[in-house]
Backbone as CSV, one residue per row, in Angstrom:
resi,resn,N_x,N_y,N_z,CA_x,CA_y,CA_z,C_x,C_y,C_z
1,UNK,-55.933,19.502,8.991,-55.316,18.588,8.048,-54.288,19.355,7.215
2,UNK,-53.158,18.721,6.931,-52.094,19.378,6.179,-52.505,19.562,4.722
3,UNK,-52.119,20.708,4.186,-52.435,20.985,2.782,-51.602,20.077,1.891
4,UNK,-52.222,19.556,0.853,-51.525,18.631,-0.038,-50.884,19.372,-1.196
5,UNK,-49.746,18.852,-1.614,-49.046,19.401,-2.769,-48.638,18.236,-3.658
6,UNK,-48.320,18.512,-4.894,-47.868,17.474,-5.819,-46.429,17.747,-6.208
7,UNK,-45.700,16.659,-6.488,-44.323,16.781,-6.943,-44.284,17.497,-8.285
8,UNK,-43.225,18.237,-8.546,-43.079,18.907,-9.834,-42.315,18.027,-10.824
9,UNK,-41.604,17.042,-10.317,-40.868,16.122,-11.179,-41.610,14.791,-11.255
10,UNK,-41.212,13.938,-12.201,-41.904,12.659,-12.380,-41.533,11.645,-11.298
11,UNK,-40.386,11.818,-10.677,-39.902,10.880,-9.662,-40.752,11.023,-8.395
12,UNK,-41.493,9.969,-8.038,-42.463,10.095,-6.953,-42.061,9.417,-5.654
13,UNK,-40.975,8.631,-5.649,-40.586,7.948,-4.420,-39.857,8.898,-3.479
14,UNK,-39.997,8.645,-2.193,-39.393,9.529,-1.194,-37.970,9.045,-0.895
15,UNK,-37.044,9.452,-1.741,-35.656,9.040,-1.607,-34.813,10.234,-1.177
16,UNK,-33.501,9.990,-0.984,-32.609,11.071,-0.556,-32.512,12.163,-1.611
17,UNK,-32.653,11.785,-2.878,-32.530,12.772,-3.940,-33.851,13.474,-4.237
18,UNK,-34.937,13.044,-3.594,-36.258,13.599,-3.892,-36.915,14.172,-2.628
19,UNK,-36.115,14.845,-1.807,-36.638,15.437,-0.584,-37.240,16.790,-0.936
20,UNK,-38.490,17.009,-0.496,-39.154,18.276,-0.802,-39.632,18.933,0.487
21,UNK,-39.880,20.220,0.369,-40.397,20.995,1.489,-41.528,21.854,0.946
22,UNK,-42.564,22.011,1.716,-43.677,22.853,1.264,-43.250,24.314,1.355
23,UNK,-43.635,25.066,0.356,-43.168,26.438,0.241,-44.295,27.297,-0.329
24,UNK,-44.598,28.374,0.350,-45.658,29.258,-0.128,-45.017,30.394,-0.923
25,UNK,-45.468,30.562,-2.147,-44.929,31.593,-3.026,-45.460,32.965,-2.625
26,UNK,-44.822,34.028,-3.093,-45.331,35.374,-2.778,-46.767,35.593,-3.257
27,UNK,-47.176,34.834,-4.269,-48.553,34.952,-4.754,-49.554,34.185,-3.905
28,UNK,-49.070,33.478,-2.882,-49.957,32.745,-1.995,-50.186,31.307,-2.390
29,UNK,-49.537,30.857,-3.453,-49.722,29.486,-3.910,-48.790,28.547,-3.131
30,UNK,-49.279,27.370,-2.763,-48.474,26.392,-2.034,-47.835,25.441,-3.032
31,UNK,-46.507,25.407,-3.066,-45.784,24.524,-3.985,-44.726,23.759,-3.201
32,UNK,-43.972,22.939,-3.911,-42.878,22.202,-3.271,-41.548,22.786,-3.710
33,UNK,-40.590,22.696,-2.802,-39.232,23.158,-3.090,-38.313,21.963,-2.866
34,UNK,-37.536,21.595,-3.883,-36.652,20.441,-3.774,-35.405,20.821,-2.996
35,UNK,-35.047,19.985,-2.021,-33.891,20.240,-1.168,-32.668,19.518,-1.738
36,UNK,-31.491,20.115,-1.527,-30.257,19.477,-1.948,-29.924,18.331,-1.000
37,UNK,-29.096,17.418,-1.488,-28.659,16.318,-0.626,-27.780,16.875,0.480
38,UNK,-27.928,16.326,1.678,-27.105,16.733,2.808,-25.756,16.031,2.697
39,UNK,-24.670,16.769,2.943,-23.340,16.196,2.899,-22.861,15.991,4.330
40,UNK,-22.485,14.748,4.655,-22.008,14.450,5.991,-20.504,14.657,6.055
41,UNK,-20.027,15.143,7.190,-18.594,15.263,7.414,-18.023,13.897,7.725
42,UNK,-16.771,13.703,7.363,-16.103,12.450,7.680,-15.803,12.416,9.175
43,UNK,-16.223,11.351,9.843,-16.002,11.237,11.281,-15.242,9.963,11.596
44,UNK,-14.541,9.991,12.716,-13.780,8.847,13.192,-14.755,7.740,13.571
45,UNK,-14.463,6.516,13.141,-15.391,5.418,13.384,-15.438,5.000,14.850
46,UNK,-14.408,5.285,15.627,-14.395,4.867,17.027,-14.879,5.961,17.971
47,UNK,-14.381,7.194,17.805,-14.729,8.252,18.754,-15.814,9.182,18.241
48,UNK,-16.038,9.215,16.942,-17.050,10.109,16.393,-16.565,11.525,16.176
49,UNK,-15.253,11.781,16.345,-14.701,13.103,16.114,-14.563,13.352,14.615
50,UNK,-14.595,14.642,14.233,-14.416,14.989,12.828,-12.992,14.703,12.394
51,UNK,-12.835,14.256,11.156,-11.506,13.982,10.616,-10.979,15.216,9.907
52,UNK,-9.816,15.666,10.305,-9.203,16.829,9.672,-8.577,16.433,8.339
53,UNK,-8.561,17.367,7.401,-7.905,17.143,6.128,-8.781,16.528,5.062
54,UNK,-10.045,16.240,5.368,-10.946,15.661,4.374,-12.020,16.682,4.064
55,UNK,-12.167,17.095,2.792,-13.118,18.155,2.464,-14.565,17.723,2.662
56,UNK,-15.400,18.703,2.937,-16.823,18.431,3.137,-17.525,18.558,1.799
57,UNK,-17.398,17.526,1.009,-18.016,17.470,-0.309,-18.602,16.080,-0.478
58,UNK,-19.538,15.916,-1.390,-20.046,14.573,-1.644,-18.925,13.662,-2.135
59,UNK,-18.945,12.415,-1.704,-17.868,11.474,-2.037,-17.727,11.304,-3.543
60,UNK,-18.821,11.428,-4.260,-18.751,11.192,-5.704,-18.067,12.345,-6.447
61,UNK,-17.929,13.504,-5.791,-17.374,14.656,-6.498,-15.911,14.909,-6.175
62,UNK,-15.308,14.113,-5.290,-13.894,14.290,-4.985,-13.137,13.024,-5.356
63,UNK,-11.846,13.186,-5.615,-11.031,12.044,-6.018,-10.672,11.201,-4.808
64,UNK,-10.186,9.997,-5.058,-9.782,9.082,-3.982,-8.684,9.721,-3.132
65,UNK,-7.779,10.448,-3.774,-6.675,11.097,-3.065,-7.197,12.119,-2.054
66,UNK,-8.268,12.833,-2.400,-8.817,13.852,-1.511,-9.656,13.252,-0.384
67,UNK,-10.140,12.021,-0.562,-10.995,11.405,0.453,-10.205,10.766,1.578
68,UNK,-8.896,10.618,1.431,-8.090,9.970,2.445,-6.963,10.873,2.894
69,UNK,-6.283,10.456,3.948,-5.083,11.116,4.435,-3.986,10.073,4.367
70,UNK,-2.775,10.479,3.997,-1.722,9.498,3.751,-1.114,9.003,5.056
71,UNK,-1.800,8.086,5.696,-1.312,7.359,6.862,-2.188,6.118,6.989
72,UNK,-1.773,5.150,7.799,-2.651,3.983,7.987,-3.998,4.412,8.554
73,UNK,-5.057,3.797,8.115,-6.435,4.141,8.495,-6.736,5.608,8.179
74,UNK,-6.234,6.115,7.052,-6.290,7.534,6.723,-7.644,8.191,6.770
75,UNK,-8.635,7.693,6.077,-9.926,8.356,6.077,-10.899,7.778,7.075
76,UNK,-10.407,6.906,7.966,-11.289,6.209,8.894,-11.059,6.650,10.332
77,UNK,-9.787,6.662,10.770,-9.451,7.036,12.140,-8.677,8.343,12.165
78,UNK,-8.817,9.086,13.261,-8.054,10.324,13.418,-6.616,9.979,13.793
79,UNK,-5.738,10.962,13.702,-4.326,10.739,14.014,-4.111,10.288,15.432
80,UNK,-4.862,10.864,16.376,-4.724,10.467,17.778,-5.138,9.016,17.995
81,UNK,-6.196,8.596,17.316,-6.646,7.218,17.458,-5.604,6.239,16.919
82,UNK,-4.975,6.580,15.800,-3.935,5.706,15.233,-2.773,5.624,16.214
83,UNK,-2.385,6.765,16.793,-1.287,6.798,17.759,-1.625,5.927,18.975
84,UNK,-2.865,6.050,19.465,-3.270,5.246,20.624,-3.277,3.764,20.296
85,UNK,-3.695,3.400,19.096,-3.690,1.990,18.698,-2.278,1.428,18.663
86,UNK,-1.339,2.220,18.136,0.054,1.771,18.058,0.614,1.584,19.466
87,UNK,0.340,2.556,20.359,0.814,2.444,21.744,0.227,1.219,22.426
88,UNK,-1.075,1.003,22.245,-1.739,-0.127,22.879,-1.153,-1.448,22.384
89,UNK,-0.903,-1.552,21.074,-0.335,-2.778,20.521,1.076,-3.005,21.070
90,UNK,1.856,-1.934,21.174,3.219,-2.046,21.702,3.192,-2.509,23.159
91,UNK,2.310,-1.900,23.973,2.237,-2.274,25.384,1.725,-3.701,25.567
92,UNK,0.776,-4.108,24.754,0.296,-5.491,24.817,1.413,-6.481,24.494
93,UNK,2.210,-6.134,23.493,3.329,-6.989,23.108,4.353,-7.069,24.244
94,UNK,4.628,-5.940,24.886,5.562,-5.908,26.011,5.047,-6.778,27.164
95,UNK,3.749,-6.674,27.454,3.163,-7.486,28.522,3.279,-8.977,28.202
96,UNK,3.063,-9.325,26.965,3.149,-10.731,26.561,4.575,-11.249,26.737
97,UNK,5.569,-10.458,26.321,6.972,-10.854,26.459,7.328,-10.999,27.933
98,UNK,6.862,-10.066,28.749,7.135,-10.101,30.192,6.526,-11.345,30.839
99,UNK,5.275,-11.656,30.481,4.613,-12.854,31.008,5.391,-14.110,30.637
100,UNK,5.832,-14.185,29.375,6.577,-15.362,28.916,7.888,-15.508,29.670
101,UNK,8.583,-14.403,29.924,9.865,-14.485,30.629,9.660,-14.904,32.075
102,UNK,8.614,-14.400,32.736,8.308,-14.805,34.108,7.951,-16.280,34.148
103,UNK,7.160,-16.720,33.193,6.760,-18.128,33.116,7.982,-19.021,32.898
104,UNK,8.908,-18.577,32.046,10.121,-19.356,31.772,10.970,-19.466,33.032
105,UNK,11.076,-18.393,33.808,11.839,-18.428,35.060,11.218,-19.401,36.051
106,UNK,9.873,-19.395,36.132,9.181,-20.313,37.034,9.447,-21.761,36.639
107,UNK,9.343,-22.035,35.344,9.568,-23.396,34.850,11.003,-23.844,35.134
108,UNK,11.962,-22.943,34.961,13.362,-23.261,35.186,13.599,-23.565,36.670
109,UNK,12.951,-22.759,37.531,13.091,-22.933,38.972,12.491,-24.269,39.427
110,UNK,11.314,-24.609,38.852,10.659,-25.864,39.192,11.462,-27.074,38.735
111,UNK,12.128,-26.989,37.606,12.936,-28.085,37.089,14.135,-28.352,37.984
112,UNK,14.727,-27.283,38.548,15.891,-27.442,39.428,15.519,-28.213,40.682
113,UNK,14.291,-28.000,41.195,13.848,-28.690,42.404,13.610,-30.120,42.081
């Protein structure tokens, strides 16, 4: 059976700010050691790649300017993803224009008959 320990602080709920680890002191006593909050790196929402230019600090300790990059979808998508989205939108638009022009030619040809 695991040895039991008690919290050293009054906060007893198991939350992100109250993570503890069992720790044996040099004197042989079993106590708890409070762990710091883990800081997650900013990642791209689509590919999961790390975002460059955003510091690895808790969001509450950095300013809004430091949390983003000055481009569309700055703190959400990587530069390559934004570039791919722009290309995809451009190609989709080109395909739509091409389809419409082919359709217009067909309609014109059918009307002549």
